[in-house]
C-alpha positions in Angstrom: 123.7 84.0 128.9 124.1 83.2 125.2 124.0 80.0 123.2 127.8 79.4 123.7 128.8 80.1 120.1 131.5 82.7 119.6 130.8 85.8 117.6 133.2 88.6 116.5 133.1 91.6 118.8 131.9 94.8 117.2 134.6 97.4 116.6 134.4 100.4 118.9 134.3 103.9 117.4 137.6 105.3 116.3 139.4 107.0 119.1 137.6 105.1 121.9 140.0 104.9 124.8 141.1 101.5 126.0 138.9 99.8 128.7 141.4 100.7 131.5 141.1 104.4 130.6 137.3 104.3 130.4 137.3 102.7 133.8 139.6 105.4 135.1 137.2 108.1 133.8 134.2 106.2 135.3 135.9 106.1 138.7 136.5 109.8 138.5 132.8 110.5 137.8 131.8 108.3 140.8 134.7 109.3 143.1 132.5 111.1 145.7 129.9 108.3 145.6 132.6 105.7 146.3 134.0 107.8 149.2 130.6 108.1 150.7 129.8 104.4 150.2 133.1 103.4 151.8 132.6 105.9 154.7 129.1 104.4 155.3 130.5 100.9 155.2 133.2 101.6 157.7 131.8 104.2 159.9 128.2 103.2 160.6 126.8 100.2 162.4 126.3 97.1 160.2 122.8 97.2 158.7 122.1 100.8 159.4 119.4 102.4 157.3 119.4 105.1 154.6 121.4 108.2 155.2 119.5 110.6 157.5 120.2 114.3 158.1 122.4 113.7 161.2 124.5 111.1 159.4 124.8 113.3 156.3 126.2 116.0 158.5 128.8 113.6 160.1 129.7 112.3 156.6 130.1 115.9 155.3 132.5 116.7 158.2 134.5 113.5 157.8 134.8 113.8 154.0 135.1 117.6 153.8 132.0 117.8 151.6 128.8 119.8 152.0 125.7 117.9 153.2 124.1 118.4 149.7 127.2 116.8 148.1 126.9 113.9 150.5 123.2 113.4 149.7 123.9 113.6 145.9 126.8 111.2 146.2 124.7 108.8 148.3 122.0 108.9 145.6 124.6 108.1 142.9 126.0 105.3 145.0 122.6 103.6 145.2 121.9 104.0 141.5 125.4 102.7 140.6 125.1 99.6 142.8 127.8 100.7 145.3 125.3 100.5 148.2 122.1 98.4 148.3 119.0 98.5 150.4 118.0 95.2 152.0 114.7 96.1 153.6 115.6 98.9 156.0 119.3 98.0 156.1 121.9 99.4 153.8 124.9 97.2 152.8 127.9 97.7 150.5 127.1 96.5 147.0 129.3 94.0 145.2 130.6 96.7 142.9 132.0 98.6 145.8 133.9 95.5 146.9 135.3 95.0 143.3 135.8 98.7 142.6 139.6 98.9 142.8 140.3 95.6 141.0 137.5 95.0 138.4 137.3 97.5 135.6 134.3 95.8 134.1 132.4 96.2 137.4 133.3 100.0 137.4 132.1 100.3 133.8 128.8 98.5 134.5 128.3 100.7 137.6 128.7 103.8 135.5 126.3 102.5 132.8 123.7 102.0 135.5 124.2 105.6 136.5 124.1 106.7 132.8 120.8 104.9 132.3 119.3 106.6 135.3 120.4 110.2 134.4 116.8 111.4 134.6 116.7 110.2 138.3 120.0 111.9 139.1 118.8 115.2 137.7 115.0 115.4 138.4 112.8 117.1 135.8 111.1 120.4 136.5 108.1 120.0 138.8 105.8 122.2 136.6 106.0 119.9 133.5 103.6 117.0 133.1 105.2 113.6 133.6 104.0 112.5 130.1 105.9 115.3 128.5 109.0 114.5 130.4 108.7 110.9 129.4 108.6 111.8 125.8 111.8 113.8 126.1 113.5 110.9 127.9 112.2 108.6 125.1 113.8 110.9 122.5 117.2 111.3 124.2 118.8 108.3 122.5 118.3 110.0 119.1 119.9 113.1 120.5 122.9 111.0 121.8 123.2 109.3 118.4 123.5 112.7 116.6 126.2 113.7 119.1 128.1 110.5 118.4 127.8 110.7 114.7 129.0 114.3 114.7 132.2 113.2 116.6 132.5 116.6 118.1 130.5 119.6 119.4 126.9 120.0 118.2 125.0 123.2 118.4 122.0 123.2 120.7 119.6 124.4 117.9 120.5 121.3 115.9 119.8 119.1 118.9 116.5 120.9 119.6 115.4 120.4 116.0 116.0 116.7 116.3 114.3 116.6 119.7 111.2 118.3 118.2 111.1 115.9 115.3 111.4 112.9 117.5 108.7 114.1 119.9 106.4 114.7 117.0 107.1 111.1 115.8 106.3 109.8 119.3 102.9 111.6 119.2 102.1 109.9 115.9 103.4 106.5 117.1 101.9 106.5 120.6 99.6 103.7 121.5 98.7 104.2 125.2 98.2 101.0 127.2 95.6 101.2 129.9 97.0 100.4 133.3 93.8 100.1 135.3 90.8 102.4 135.9 91.5 106.1 135.9 89.0 108.2 137.9 87.9 111.4 136.3 89.7 114.4 137.7 87.8 116.6 140.1 88.5 119.6 137.9 90.1 119.9 134.5 93.9 120.2 134.7 95.4 123.5 133.7 96.5 123.4 130.1 100.3 123.0 129.5 102.2 125.5 127.4 102.7 124.5 123.8 105.4 121.9 123.1 107.5 124.6 121.3 107.7 126.4 124.6 108.4 123.3 126.7 111.0 121.5 124.6 113.9 124.1 124.8 114.0 124.1 128.7 113.5 120.3 128.7 116.4 119.8 126.3 118.5 122.0 128.7 117.4 119.7 131.5 118.3 116.5 129.6 121.7 117.9 128.6 122.4 119.0 132.1 121.4 115.5 133.4 123.6 113.7 130.9 126.5 116.1 131.8 125.9 115.4 135.5 126.6 111.7 135.0 129.7 112.4 132.9 128.2 111.5 129.5 128.8 114.9 127.8 130.2 118.3 128.4 128.4 121.6 127.8 129.9 124.7 126.2 128.4 127.9 125.1 125.4 126.9 123.0 126.8 123.4 122.3 127.3 119.9 123.7 130.0 117.3 123.2 130.0 113.6 124.1 132.8 112.6 126.5 134.8 109.5 125.8 132.6 107.7 128.3 129.4 108.9 126.7 130.7 108.0 123.2 131.5 104.5 124.4 128.1 104.1 126.2 126.1 105.1 123.1 128.0 102.5 121.1 128.1 99.6 123.6 124.8 100.2 125.5 123.5 97.8 128.1 123.4 94.6 126.0 127.1 94.8 125.3 128.2 95.3 128.9 129.3 91.8 129.7 131.9 90.3 132.0 134.6 88.9 129.8 134.1 85.2 129.8 137.1 83.2 131.0 138.1 80.3 128.9 136.9 77.0 130.3 140.4 75.6 130.0 142.1 75.6 133.4 139.0 76.2 135.5 139.8 73.2 137.7 142.5 75.2 139.4 140.4 78.3 139.9 138.2 79.5 142.8 134.5 78.9 142.6 133.9 82.5 141.6 136.3 82.4 138.7 135.2 78.9 137.6 131.6 80.1 137.4 132.5 83.2 135.5 134.4 80.9 133.1 131.3 78.8 132.6 128.9 81.8 132.2 128.9 81.6 128.4 128.8 77.9 128.0 125.7 75.9 127.1 124.3 73.7 129.9 126.1 70.5 128.8 129.6 71.8 128.6 129.0 73.8 131.8 128.0 70.7 133.7 131.1 68.9 132.5 133.2 71.8 133.8 131.4 71.7 137.1 132.1 68.0 137.5 135.8 68.5 136.7 136.1 71.3 139.2 134.2 69.3 141.9 136.4 66.2 141.3 139.5 68.2 142.4 138.0 69.1 145.8 136.4 67.6 148.8 132.6 67.8 148.6 132.3 69.7 151.8 134.7 72.5 150.8 133.3 72.7 147.3 129.7 73.1 148.6 130.8 75.7 151.1 132.7 77.7 148.5 129.8 77.6 146.0 127.3 78.8 148.6 129.7 81.6 149.6 129.6 82.8 146.0 125.9 82.5 145.9 125.6 84.8 148.9 127.5 87.5 147.0 125.9 90.3 145.1 126.3 89.0 141.6 123.0 87.5 140.6 124.4 85.6 137.6 126.9 83.8 139.8 124.2 83.0 142.4 122.1 81.2 139.7 125.2 79.4 138.4 126.3 78.3 141.9 123.0 76.5 142.3 123.5 74.9 138.9 126.8 73.5 140.1 125.2 72.4 143.3 122.7 70.3 141.2 125.7 68.4 139.9 126.8 67.8 143.5 123.5 66.2 144.4 122.7 64.5 147.7 125.9 65.5 149.6 124.8 69.1 149.2 121.3 68.6 150.7 122.1 69.6 154.3 123.8 72.9 153.4 121.3 73.8 150.8 118.4 73.2 153.2 120.1 75.4 155.7 120.6 78.1 153.0 116.8 78.2 152.5 116.7 80.4 155.7 118.7 83.1 153.9 116.2 85.4 152.2 118.5 86.0 149.2 119.1 82.3 148.6 115.7 80.9 149.6 114.1 80.8 146.1 117.1 79.1 144.7 117.4 76.6 147.6 113.7 75.7 147.5 113.9 75.0 143.7 117.0 72.9 144.3 115.3 70.9 147.0 112.1 70.4 145.0 114.1 69.0 142.1 116.3 66.9 144.4 113.1 65.4 145.9 111.8 64.4 142.5 109.8 67.4 141.2 109.8 67.9 137.5 112.0 71.0 136.8 109.0 72.4 134.8 106.8 72.2 138.0 109.5 73.0 140.7 108.5 76.7 140.7 105.2 75.7 142.3 107.0 75.4 145.6 107.6 79.2 145.7 105.2 81.7 147.1 104.2 84.6 144.9 106.6 86.9 146.7 109.5 84.4 146.4 108.8 84.1 142.6 108.8 87.8 142.2 112.0 88.2 144.1 113.6 85.5 141.9 112.3 87.3 138.8 114.0 90.5 139.8 117.2 88.7 140.8 117.3 86.9 137.4 116.6 90.2 135.6 119.5 91.7 137.5 121.7 88.9 136.1 120.5 89.5 132.6 120.9 93.3 133.0 124.5 92.9 134.2 125.7 90.1 131.8 123.1 89.6 129.1 121.6 91.3 126.1 118.7 93.8 126.0 116.4 91.5 124.1 116.9 88.8 126.7 115.8 91.4 129.4 112.7 92.2 127.3 111.8 88.5 126.8 112.3 88.0 130.6 109.0 89.8 131.0 107.2 86.7 129.7 108.5 84.6 132.6 106.8 86.7 135.3 104.1 84.8 137.2 101.9 87.9 137.3 100.9 87.6 133.6 100.6 91.3 133.0 102.9 94.3 133.4 100.8 96.4 135.8 100.5 93.5 138.4 104.2 92.7 137.9 105.3 96.3 138.6 103.1 96.5 141.7 104.6 93.3 143.1 108.1 94.1 142.1 107.9 97.5 143.9 106.7 95.7 147.0 109.1 92.8 147.1 112.1 94.9 148.3 114.9 93.5 146.1 118.0 95.7 146.4 118.4 95.8 142.6 114.8 96.8 141.8 115.5 100.4 140.6 118.4 99.3 138.3 116.4 96.4 136.8 113.4 98.7 136.0 115.6 101.4 134.6 117.4 98.8 132.4 114.1 97.3 131.3 112.7 100.7 130.4 115.8 101.5 128.4 115.6 98.2 126.5 111.9 97.8 125.8 110.7 98.9 122.3 107.2 99.8 123.4 107.2 103.5 124.4 104.1 103.3 126.6 105.3 100.2 128.5 108.7 101.7 128.9 107.2 104.8 130.3 105.2 102.8 132.9 108.3 100.9 133.9 110.4 104.1 134.1 107.6 105.6 136.3 107.8 102.6 138.6 111.6 102.9 138.8 111.2 106.5 139.8 108.6 105.7 142.5 110.8 103.0 144.0 113.8 105.3 143.9 112.0 108.1 145.7 110.0 105.9 148.0 106.7 107.0 146.5 103.5 104.9 146.1 
């Protein structure tokens, strides 16, 4: 997802544990979520829907947890990508399948949970959403102070910084209209002054970050955990699958070959695809590439179809059959349009609006998992809707299993506070099933 040129990796903060230890800590934070996800994958009928009360009771008995613990773990499993909703069906996510063998998948799963801390620990009901959004917007500065301090920080110091940042947001705010707003039937009750609201909201934020394993709370103080310290440093744009060297990809599986090509520019990548294809029968290569495309990693799905473009005519039959699979249909239709002579610039015209939106979310998931935050922000410009409110409405309706994670990542990356707030609100509504 870059231009293929190497660049030196930034140095992690002094004292940062090695990746294997960070992954161990992330696994510990998500241990109950993994147990529940695995129980659901093995115990329930394939394609069963979200956890209902009766199923939560069965899970609690089987796993020796309370029903509340089961529901909380299930919620975390969804946010971390361990389980995914496909319409009304729940399926194991690719991260669950890779959990024991892929430390980078574990770390990305934990970062998805970290970015969604305000969903894990809902805000008080009696505080206006706009005030909560300002606190969420200010939390990165609070985390930065915690990291710079390299140790415990007293809550009054964190509160002082939060108050300063919220005051700055008030000055910087430029509200973007998102459609007509009818006048309220009666004036809303006035909120308490910010000075009264911010202390409990800081407590809420610290508790939420502690709930996802990013910090620990002591008497009147907070301290970043090693995971939290690492997350503040690396953030989403630096969470990447380590690119495998192109050398030796001929002998690798399709999945490993595609991962090895992920950071190559198109020309060298196509050369690598040709070399890999030349060492296999066409039929087995196409079957293997489509099997990878049916997986849960959106980046590999897109790369698999790039490799199938190199195959050309011999892949037509299987690609045409793949168009009946909802997760592959947009990719297959684009492949077929180009194969039949459409200009790549115009090939997207064969997709319906819903298919284009599904593809936009899938591509955003690939960027969120493997790219950089500025790429995710720029990806907004490729949406067919042409404006953010229409995009959010259609993204919420399209039912992509990664919708919440994509919206949370986009809200965390976007520099416009008003737009980020709207995206975060949409993520919350999708997560809770609201309108």
